[in-house]
C-alpha positions in Angstrom: -7.8 1.3 -5.6 -7.7 3.9 -3.0 -4.8 5.8 -4.4 -3.8 9.7 -4.8 -1.6 10.5 -7.6 2.0 9.4 -8.8 5.1 10.9 -7.9 8.5 11.1 -9.2 10.6 10.4 -6.2 11.5 6.3 -5.9 10.7 6.2 -2.2 7.2 8.0 -2.2 4.1 6.0 -1.4 1.2 7.4 0.1 1.2 4.7 2.4 4.7 4.7 3.7 7.8 2.3 2.5 8.7 0.3 5.8 12.5 -0.8 5.9 13.1 -3.9 8.4 16.4 -3.7 9.7 18.3 -7.0 10.7 16.1 -9.8 12.7 16.2 -10.4 16.1 14.5 -13.9 15.7 13.9 -16.5 12.8 10.3 -15.1 11.6 7.9 -16.8 9.3 7.8 -14.7 6.2 4.1 -15.5 4.9 2.7 -14.2 8.9 4.5 -11.2 8.7 3.9 -10.1 5.2 0.3 -10.9 5.8 0.1 -9.2 8.9 1.9 -5.9 7.4 -1.1 -5.7 4.9 -3.3 -4.5 7.7 -0.3 -2.4 9.2 0.0 -0.7 6.1 -4.0 -0.2 5.7 -4.0 1.5 8.8 -4.6 4.7 6.9 -7.3 3.5 5.4 -9.5 3.0 8.3 -8.1 0.1 10.4 -8.8 0.4 13.8 -5.6 2.5 15.7 -5.4 -0.6 18.5 -5.4 -2.9 15.5 -2.5 -1.3 14.1 -0.5 -0.6 17.0 -1.1 -4.4 17.9 0.7 -5.4 14.4 3.1 -2.7 14.7 4.5 -4.4 18.2 4.2 -7.6 17.0 6.6 -6.8 13.8 8.7 -4.9 15.8 9.5 -7.6 18.3 11.2 -9.3 15.3 13.2 -6.0 14.2 15.8 -4.1 15.5 14.6 -1.5 13.6 11.5 -0.4 11.5 11.9 2.7 9.5 9.0 4.2 7.5 9.7 7.0 4.5 7.8 9.4 3.1 8.5 12.4 1.5 5.3 14.3 3.2 6.3 15.3 6.7 3.0 15.8 7.4 1.9 12.5 6.3 4.9 10.8 8.7 3.3 12.7 11.7 0.2 10.3 11.1 2.6 7.8 12.5 2.1 5.7 15.6 5.1 5.9 17.8 6.8 2.9 19.0 10.6 2.5 20.4 11.9 0.6 17.6 10.1 2.7 14.6 11.6 5.6 13.1 9.8 7.8 10.3 12.1 9.5 8.2 11.4 12.5 5.9 12.9 11.4 2.1 13.1 15.5 0.4 12.8 15.2 -3.1 16.2 16.5 -3.7 18.0 13.5 -2.3 20.3 11.4 -4.4 20.4 7.8 -4.3 23.4 8.0 -2.1 22.0 9.9 0.2 18.8 7.7 0.5 20.6 4.6 0.9 22.7 6.3 3.7 19.7 7.5 5.8 18.0 4.1 5.7 21.2 2.4 7.1 23.8 1.9 4.2 23.7 -1.2 1.8 23.5 -4.8 2.5 21.6 -3.5 5.8 17.6 -4.3 5.7 15.9 -7.7 5.8 12.7 -6.6 4.5 11.1 -3.4 2.5 7.7 -3.6 2.0 5.3 -1.1 -0.1 1.6 -1.2 0.2 -0.8 0.8 -2.6 2.0 2.8 -4.3 5.0 1.1 -6.1 2.9 1.1 -9.4 3.6 5.3 -8.7 7.4 5.1 -8.8 10.0 5.6 -10.6 10.9 1.7 -11.2 14.3 1.2 -12.2 15.5 4.0 -9.7 13.6 2.5 -6.6 14.5 -1.5 -7.5 18.1 -0.3 -7.5 18.1 1.5 -4.3 16.3 -1.7 -2.7 18.7 -4.2 -4.2 21.7 -1.9 -2.6 19.5 -2.0 0.6 18.5 -5.4 1.1 20.9 -7.8 3.1 22.1 -10.6 0.9 21.7 -13.6 0.9 17.9 -13.6 2.6 16.8 -9.7 2.1 13.3 -9.5 0.7 11.1 -7.2 -1.1 7.4 -7.5 -1.0 4.8 -5.0 -2.8 1.2 -5.4 -3.0 -2.0 -3.5 -3.5 -6.0 -4.1 -3.9 -8.1 -3.6 -7.1 -11.6 -4.3 -5.6 -13.7 -4.4 -2.8 -16.4 -7.1 -2.1 -19.5 -6.3 0.1 -22.8 -7.9 -1.0 -24.2 -9.0 -4.2 -26.2 -6.1 -3.7 -23.7 -3.6 -3.0 -20.9 -4.9 -5.7 -22.5 -4.0 -9.0 -23.4 -0.5 -7.7 -19.5 -0.3 -7.0 -18.7 -1.8 -10.6 -20.7 1.0 -12.0 -19.4 3.7 -10.0 -15.6 2.4 -10.6 -16.4 2.5 -14.5 -17.3 6.1 -14.2 -14.0 6.9 -12.9 -11.8 5.4 -15.3 -11.2 8.3 -17.5 -9.7 10.4 -14.5 -7.0 8.0 -13.7 -3.3 8.6 -14.2 -2.2 6.0 -16.7 0.0 4.2 -14.4 -3.0 2.8 -12.4 -3.1 0.2 -15.1 -0.8 -1.5 -13.1 -3.0 -2.1 -10.3 -6.5 -2.7 -12.7 -4.2 -5.6 -14.2 -3.5 -6.9 -10.8 -0.2 -6.2 -10.8 0.4 -8.9 -13.5 2.0 -6.2 -15.8 4.4 -5.0 -13.2 8.0 -5.3 -13.8 9.3 -6.9 -10.6 12.9 -8.5 -11.4 13.5 -10.5 -8.2 13.8 -13.9 -7.3 10.5 -15.4 -6.2 10.2 -16.6 -2.6 6.5 -18.3 -3.3 4.7 -15.4 -2.8 4.1 -13.9 -6.3 6.5 -13.4 -9.4 6.7 -11.2 -12.0 3.9 -11.8 -14.4 2.3 -14.3 -11.1 1.1 -12.0 -8.8 -0.4 -14.1 -5.5 -3.9 -13.1 -5.0 -5.0 -12.1 -1.5 -8.4 -11.7 0.1 -8.1 -9.2 3.2 -11.1 -9.0 5.7 -11.9 -6.0 7.1 -14.8 -4.5 9.3 -15.6 -1.0 7.5 -18.1 1.9 8.3 -20.0 3.2 5.5 -18.1 6.7 6.4 -14.7 5.0 6.2 -16.1 3.4 2.6 -17.0 7.0 1.3 -13.5 8.5 2.8 -11.7 5.6 0.7 -13.9 6.7 -2.3 -12.6 10.4 -1.5 -9.4 9.6 -1.2 -9.0 8.5 -5.1 -7.1 10.7 -7.2 -9.8 10.4 -9.9 -12.7 12.1 -7.7 -10.6 15.5 -7.5 -9.3 15.3 -11.1 -12.6 14.5 -12.5 -13.9 17.5 -10.5 -11.1 19.7 -11.7 -12.9 18.8 -15.1 -15.8 19.8 -14.3 -17.4 16.4 -13.5 -18.6 15.6 -9.8 -18.1 11.6 -9.6 -19.5 11.5 -6.0 -23.2 13.5 -6.3 -25.7 13.6 -3.9 -28.0 10.8 -5.5 -24.5 8.4 -6.3 -23.8 8.8 -2.6 -27.8 7.8 -1.5 -27.5 5.0 -3.8 -24.3 3.7 -2.1 -26.0 4.7 1.1 -29.1 2.3 0.5 -27.2 -0.9 -1.2 -24.6 -0.5 1.8 -27.9 -1.0 4.2 -27.7 2.5 5.8 -25.3 5.1 6.8 -24.4 3.2 10.3 -23.9 0.1 9.4 -20.6 -1.6 9.9 -20.3 -4.3 7.4 -17.2 -7.2 6.8 -15.9 -6.7 3.6 -13.1 -8.2 1.6 -10.4 -6.3 -0.4 -9.5 -8.2 -3.2 -5.3 -8.0 -3.0 -2.6 -9.0 -4.8 1.2 -9.8 -4.0 4.9 -9.6 -5.3 7.7 -10.9 -3.2 11.0 -11.9 -4.1 15.2 -11.3 -3.0 17.7 -10.1 -5.0 18.9 -12.5 -8.1 22.3 -13.7 -8.3 
C-alpha cells in the first residue's frame, strides 16, 4: 500500500509522474522500467546514492526527464540533475495547458506512475497521456505494490495489522488490493502486463525498522482512523512489530510484492 489519499487532478501522484522526452540511444524497455521502480520508490527510503545513480542511468538515455506534482513542497524533495525538470501542475490547469507545459503532443517516449494511478481521474489522465505519447512507440507504465514479505515470523503480524486498516481506506484502494487486475488500462500490451493481467514483480530492498514504521504511517488509513478515534499504531502494536522484526536497529532484506501494466497507444 504505502499510499496517501486520492486527488481529483489527473497528474497528481504522491510519487511523481515521470515523463521521458525523446530517447538519445536505443534502450532496453525492461531494464529501464525495472530501474524506475526503485527510482520512484526513492521517497519510501531508498538510499539517496542509489536513487541518484538510477536517475543518472535513466537520464543518460533521454534528452529530458520531467516530474510533475500538484504539491510544490513535494517537488522540492526532487534530486537535481541537468536533464531532469520538476514541474508544478496546479489544480486549475486545463488539459491543453498540461500538454503544452510537458512538451506538446507526440513528444514523450515514456510516462511512468508509481503507487498512484488508482487515485487518478483515469479517463482524463489516459486522454492526456495519449496526446503526449510519441506515436508509434511511446509507452505508459504504471505499477504499485500491495504487500511486503519480511519473514515467516513477521508476515502474519503484518497481515493482522493490514486487516485492521481496511475500513479506513478510500474505496479506490480496492484496485491495489486487487493487484491492478481490475484497473482499466486501454493500451496495447508490450509484454509487460496488460489490462486484467498485470505483470507480477518482486522488488528486493534493504529496509530499517524505522523506515518500515514510516511507511505504515504514510498510509492514509492511519490518520483517517485517528480522525475517527481509532489508533491503528498504538505502542503495543509497534512493540509487536519490533519484536517480530528482530529489534529496532536491525536492517532487513524485504521483498515488495508489486505489479505492473505497460503499453502503447492503440491504433
